[in-house]
Chimera marker file (.cmm) of the C-alpha trace (Angstrom):
<marker_set name="trace">
<marker id="1" x="88.708" y="-31.095" z="57.257" r="1" g="1" b="0" radius="0.5"/>
<marker id="2" x="87.788" y="-28.027" z="59.309" r="1" g="1" b="0" radius="0.5"/>
<marker id="3" x="87.840" y="-25.732" z="56.283" r="1" g="1" b="0" radius="0.5"/>
<marker id="4" x="85.555" y="-28.161" z="54.460" r="1" g="1" b="0" radius="0.5"/>
<marker id="5" x="82.999" y="-27.878" z="57.276" r="1" g="1" b="0" radius="0.5"/>
<marker id="6" x="83.158" y="-24.095" z="57.118" r="1" g="1" b="0" radius="0.5"/>
<marker id="7" x="82.637" y="-24.192" z="53.358" r="1" g="1" b="0" radius="0.5"/>
<marker id="8" x="79.624" y="-26.479" z="53.734" r="1" g="1" b="0" radius="0.5"/>
<marker id="9" x="78.134" y="-24.207" z="56.426" r="1" g="1" b="0" radius="0.5"/>
<marker id="10" x="78.677" y="-21.166" z="54.199" r="1" g="1" b="0" radius="0.5"/>
<marker id="11" x="77.053" y="-22.923" z="51.258" r="1" g="1" b="0" radius="0.5"/>
<marker id="12" x="74.061" y="-23.930" z="53.395" r="1" g="1" b="0" radius="0.5"/>
<marker id="13" x="73.640" y="-20.348" z="54.610" r="1" g="1" b="0" radius="0.5"/>
<marker id="14" x="73.901" y="-19.042" z="51.061" r="1" g="1" b="0" radius="0.5"/>
<marker id="15" x="71.292" y="-21.568" z="49.862" r="1" g="1" b="0" radius="0.5"/>
<marker id="16" x="68.975" y="-20.558" z="52.691" r="1" g="1" b="0" radius="0.5"/>
<marker id="17" x="69.402" y="-16.848" z="51.866" r="1" g="1" b="0" radius="0.5"/>
<marker id="18" x="68.715" y="-17.576" z="48.205" r="1" g="1" b="0" radius="0.5"/>
<marker id="19" x="65.615" y="-19.625" z="49.105" r="1" g="1" b="0" radius="0.5"/>
<marker id="20" x="64.283" y="-16.755" z="51.217" r="1" g="1" b="0" radius="0.5"/>
<marker id="21" x="64.941" y="-14.328" z="48.363" r="1" g="1" b="0" radius="0.5"/>
<marker id="22" x="63.047" y="-16.541" z="45.897" r="1" g="1" b="0" radius="0.5"/>
<marker id="23" x="60.133" y="-16.939" z="48.317" r="1" g="1" b="0" radius="0.5"/>
<marker id="24" x="59.925" y="-13.163" z="48.804" r="1" g="1" b="0" radius="0.5"/>
<marker id="25" x="60.129" y="-12.613" z="45.056" r="1" g="1" b="0" radius="0.5"/>
<marker id="26" x="57.314" y="-15.098" z="44.434" r="1" g="1" b="0" radius="0.5"/>
<marker id="27" x="55.148" y="-13.389" z="47.040" r="1" g="1" b="0" radius="0.5"/>
<marker id="28" x="55.838" y="-9.977" z="45.501" r="1" g="1" b="0" radius="0.5"/>
<marker id="29" x="55.018" y="-11.244" z="42.002" r="1" g="1" b="0" radius="0.5"/>
<marker id="30" x="51.770" y="-12.811" z="43.235" r="1" g="1" b="0" radius="0.5"/>
<marker id="31" x="50.672" y="-9.572" z="44.873" r="1" g="1" b="0" radius="0.5"/>
<marker id="32" x="51.593" y="-7.599" z="41.746" r="1" g="1" b="0" radius="0.5"/>
<marker id="33" x="49.617" y="-10.010" z="39.562" r="1" g="1" b="0" radius="0.5"/>
<marker id="34" x="46.544" y="-9.501" z="41.733" r="1" g="1" b="0" radius="0.5"/>
<marker id="35" x="46.790" y="-5.760" z="41.169" r="1" g="1" b="0" radius="0.5"/>
<marker id="36" x="47.311" y="-6.114" z="37.407" r="1" g="1" b="0" radius="0.5"/>
<marker id="37" x="44.535" y="-8.575" z="36.626" r="1" g="1" b="0" radius="0.5"/>
<marker id="38" x="41.067" y="-7.024" z="36.660" r="1" g="1" b="0" radius="0.5"/>
<marker id="39" x="38.647" y="-8.609" z="39.093" r="1" g="1" b="0" radius="0.5"/>
<marker id="40" x="35.909" y="-10.736" z="37.604" r="1" g="1" b="0" radius="0.5"/>
<marker id="41" x="32.344" y="-9.582" z="38.123" r="1" g="1" b="0" radius="0.5"/>
<marker id="42" x="29.518" y="-11.708" z="39.497" r="1" g="1" b="0" radius="0.5"/>
<marker id="43" x="28.638" y="-12.874" z="35.995" r="1" g="1" b="0" radius="0.5"/>
<marker id="44" x="31.858" y="-14.737" z="35.335" r="1" g="1" b="0" radius="0.5"/>
<marker id="45" x="31.070" y="-15.655" z="31.725" r="1" g="1" b="0" radius="0.5"/>
<marker id="46" x="30.157" y="-12.094" z="30.697" r="1" g="1" b="0" radius="0.5"/>
<marker id="47" x="33.165" y="-10.611" z="32.446" r="1" g="1" b="0" radius="0.5"/>
<marker id="48" x="35.574" y="-13.076" z="30.865" r="1" g="1" b="0" radius="0.5"/>
<marker id="49" x="33.980" y="-12.596" z="27.474" r="1" g="1" b="0" radius="0.5"/>
<marker id="50" x="34.321" y="-8.827" z="27.798" r="1" g="1" b="0" radius="0.5"/>
<marker id="51" x="37.963" y="-9.183" z="28.855" r="1" g="1" b="0" radius="0.5"/>
<marker id="52" x="38.621" y="-11.452" z="25.879" r="1" g="1" b="0" radius="0.5"/>
<marker id="53" x="37.054" y="-8.966" z="23.437" r="1" g="1" b="0" radius="0.5"/>
<marker id="54" x="38.943" y="-6.066" z="24.975" r="1" g="1" b="0" radius="0.5"/>
<marker id="55" x="42.236" y="-7.936" z="24.754" r="1" g="1" b="0" radius="0.5"/>
<marker id="56" x="41.564" y="-8.944" z="21.166" r="1" g="1" b="0" radius="0.5"/>
<marker id="57" x="40.667" y="-5.356" z="20.212" r="1" g="1" b="0" radius="0.5"/>
<marker id="58" x="43.846" y="-4.030" z="21.825" r="1" g="1" b="0" radius="0.5"/>
<marker id="59" x="45.923" y="-6.641" z="20.005" r="1" g="1" b="0" radius="0.5"/>
<marker id="60" x="44.305" y="-5.806" z="16.664" r="1" g="1" b="0" radius="0.5"/>
<marker id="61" x="44.978" y="-2.086" z="17.215" r="1" g="1" b="0" radius="0.5"/>
<marker id="62" x="48.614" y="-2.833" z="17.953" r="1" g="1" b="0" radius="0.5"/>
<marker id="63" x="49.000" y="-5.012" z="14.846" r="1" g="1" b="0" radius="0.5"/>
<marker id="64" x="47.221" y="-2.523" z="12.579" r="1" g="1" b="0" radius="0.5"/>
<marker id="65" x="49.577" y="0.278" z="13.678" r="1" g="1" b="0" radius="0.5"/>
<marker id="66" x="52.699" y="-1.684" z="12.759" r="1" g="1" b="0" radius="0.5"/>
<marker id="67" x="54.186" y="-1.018" z="9.351" r="1" g="1" b="0" radius="0.5"/>
<marker id="68" x="54.699" y="-3.844" z="6.903" r="1" g="1" b="0" radius="0.5"/>
<link id1="1" id2="2" r="1" g="1" b="0" radius="0.2"/>
<link id1="2" id2="3" r="1" g="1" b="0" radius="0.2"/>
<link id1="3" id2="4" r="1" g="1" b="0" radius="0.2"/>
<link id1="4" id2="5" r="1" g="1" b="0" radius="0.2"/>
<link id1="5" id2="6" r="1" g="1" b="0" radius="0.2"/>
<link id1="6" id2="7" r="1" g="1" b="0" radius="0.2"/>
<link id1="7" id2="8" r="1" g="1" b="0" radius="0.2"/>
<link id1="8" id2="9" r="1" g="1" b="0" radius="0.2"/>
<link id1="9" id2="10" r="1" g="1" b="0" radius="0.2"/>
<link id1="10" id2="11" r="1" g="1" b="0" radius="0.2"/>
<link id1="11" id2="12" r="1" g="1" b="0" radius="0.2"/>
<link id1="12" id2="13" r="1" g="1" b="0" radius="0.2"/>
<link id1="13" id2="14" r="1" g="1" b="0" radius="0.2"/>
<link id1="14" id2="15" r="1" g="1" b="0" radius="0.2"/>
<link id1="15" id2="16" r="1" g="1" b="0" radius="0.2"/>
<link id1="16" id2="17" r="1" g="1" b="0" radius="0.2"/>
<link id1="17" id2="18" r="1" g="1" b="0" radius="0.2"/>
<link id1="18" id2="19" r="1" g="1" b="0" radius="0.2"/>
<link id1="19" id2="20" r="1" g="1" b="0" radius="0.2"/>
<link id1="20" id2="21" r="1" g="1" b="0" radius="0.2"/>
<link id1="21" id2="22" r="1" g="1" b="0" radius="0.2"/>
<link id1="22" id2="23" r="1" g="1" b="0" radius="0.2"/>
<link id1="23" id2="24" r="1" g="1" b="0" radius="0.2"/>
<link id1="24" id2="25" r="1" g="1" b="0" radius="0.2"/>
<link id1="25" id2="26" r="1" g="1" b="0" radius="0.2"/>
<link id1="26" id2="27" r="1" g="1" b="0" radius="0.2"/>
<link id1="27" id2="28" r="1" g="1" b="0" radius="0.2"/>
<link id1="28" id2="29" r="1" g="1" b="0" radius="0.2"/>
<link id1="29" id2="30" r="1" g="1" b="0" radius="0.2"/>
<link id1="30" id2="31" r="1" g="1" b="0" radius="0.2"/>
<link id1="31" id2="32" r="1" g="1" b="0" radius="0.2"/>
<link id1="32" id2="33" r="1" g="1" b="0" radius="0.2"/>
<link id1="33" id2="34" r="1" g="1" b="0" radius="0.2"/>
<link id1="34" id2="35" r="1" g="1" b="0" radius="0.2"/>
<link id1="35" id2="36" r="1" g="1" b="0" radius="0.2"/>
<link id1="36" id2="37" r="1" g="1" b="0" radius="0.2"/>
<link id1="37" id2="38" r="1" g="1" b="0" radius="0.2"/>
<link id1="38" id2="39" r="1" g="1" b="0" radius="0.2"/>
<link id1="39" id2="40" r="1" g="1" b="0" radius="0.2"/>
<link id1="40" id2="41" r="1" g="1" b="0" radius="0.2"/>
<link id1="41" id2="42" r="1" g="1" b="0" radius="0.2"/>
<link id1="42" id2="43" r="1" g="1" b="0" radius="0.2"/>
<link id1="43" id2="44" r="1" g="1" b="0" radius="0.2"/>
<link id1="44" id2="45" r="1" g="1" b="0" radius="0.2"/>
<link id1="45" id2="46" r="1" g="1" b="0" radius="0.2"/>
<link id1="46" id2="47" r="1" g="1" b="0" radius="0.2"/>
<link id1="47" id2="48" r="1" g="1" b="0" radius="0.2"/>
<link id1="48" id2="49" r="1" g="1" b="0" radius="0.2"/>
<link id1="49" id2="50" r="1" g="1" b="0" radius="0.2"/>
<link id1="50" id2="51" r="1" g="1" b="0" radius="0.2"/>
<link id1="51" id2="52" r="1" g="1" b="0" radius="0.2"/>
<link id1="52" id2="53" r="1" g="1" b="0" radius="0.2"/>
<link id1="53" id2="54" r="1" g="1" b="0" radius="0.2"/>
<link id1="54" id2="55" r="1" g="1" b="0" radius="0.2"/>
<link id1="55" id2="56" r="1" g="1" b="0" radius="0.2"/>
<link id1="56" id2="57" r="1" g="1" b="0" radius="0.2"/>
<link id1="57" id2="58" r="1" g="1" b="0" radius="0.2"/>
<link id1="58" id2="59" r="1" g="1" b="0" radius="0.2"/>
<link id1="59" id2="60" r="1" g="1" b="0" radius="0.2"/>
<link id1="60" id2="61" r="1" g="1" b="0" radius="0.2"/>
<link id1="61" id2="62" r="1" g="1" b="0" radius="0.2"/>
<link id1="62" id2="63" r="1" g="1" b="0" radius="0.2"/>
<link id1="63" id2="64" r="1" g="1" b="0" radius="0.2"/>
<link id1="64" id2="65" r="1" g="1" b="0" radius="0.2"/>
<link id1="65" id2="66" r="1" g="1" b="0" radius="0.2"/>
<link id1="66" id2="67" r="1" g="1" b="0" radius="0.2"/>
<link id1="67" id2="68" r="1" g="1" b="0" radius="0.2"/>
</marker_set>
């Protein structure tokens, strides 16, 4: 019975460590995403439209450079 309690305590500690790791990873990914995504200008529609066109142009360049 005593060894079962120790196993449960070890599992709880491991779950807590894993939860902390996941929380830190999520925070890191959120901060990275903020640095990767360009900020939107005051004119939200124009900025989003420009980002859409730029993304589409980059995608078309990538596709056109691939061999058939």
